[in-house]
N, C-alpha and C positions, 0 to 999 in steps of 0.2 A: 886464568888470569891471576895475577898477584895483587893483593891489596896494597895500594901505594899511599893512601891517606885515610885519616879517620878523625871524625869530629866528635864533639860532645854529644850530639844527638844520636850518633851511631853507638857511642859508648853506653848511653842510657838504654837504647833499644836492645843491644846485643849482650851487654855486660862485660865486654872486653875493653881495656884501655888501649891507647894507641901503641904502646910499647909491646903489648901482648899480641897484636893482630897485624900491624903493618909488616909487610914482607911475607906474610903467609898466603897460601892459596885461597882464593875466594870460595873454593869448594868446601872449606872448613865451615862455612855458614849455610851450606846446602844440606838438607836431610838426605840420607842415602837414597831414599825412594824417589827423590827429585833430581838426582845427579844427571840422568840421561836427558831430562827435560831442559835443565840449565845448559848442558853442553850443546843442545840443539839451538837454544836461544843465542848462545855465543857465536855459533856458526852463522846464524842468520845475520847477526850484527856485523860480523867480519865480512859478510857479503854485501854490506851497504844498507841493510834494512834497519829502520829504527823501530824499536819495540816500545809501545805505549800502554801503560796501565795493565800489565800482564799480572793476573792474580796467581799467586803461588805461596809456598811456605819457605820460611828460613828457620834456622836453628840458633838458639841463644847459647851463650857460654854454659849456662846451667842445664842444657839439654832440652829445654822446652822448645816446642815449635811455635811459630807465630805466623799469622796470615799477613802477607804484604802485597803491595801492587808495585811492580817494577816498571821503570822506564829505562831503556838501554839504547845507547848510540855510540858510535865512534866519535871521539873528540880529536879533531885534526890538530 
C-alpha cells in the first residue's frame, strides 16, 4: 500500500511530516523483521477480513521501533 494521507498525530508518532511520507510505500514504516507479517495482514484485509487491535511493531523516522495496536479494514 501507499500512504495517501498523514495527520499531526502520525507526524508526532513517526517523526515524518506529510511531505516526506505521503506517496511512499507503507512498508517504510514496517521493521524488516515484520514485513512478512504485515504482508499477510494486508492479504487478509483484501480478502474482506477486518483486523482489530493487532499488536505489532512500527519503525519511526529515527529508526527506533515502537509497539502499536493496528486496526485495518477496507474503506469502500
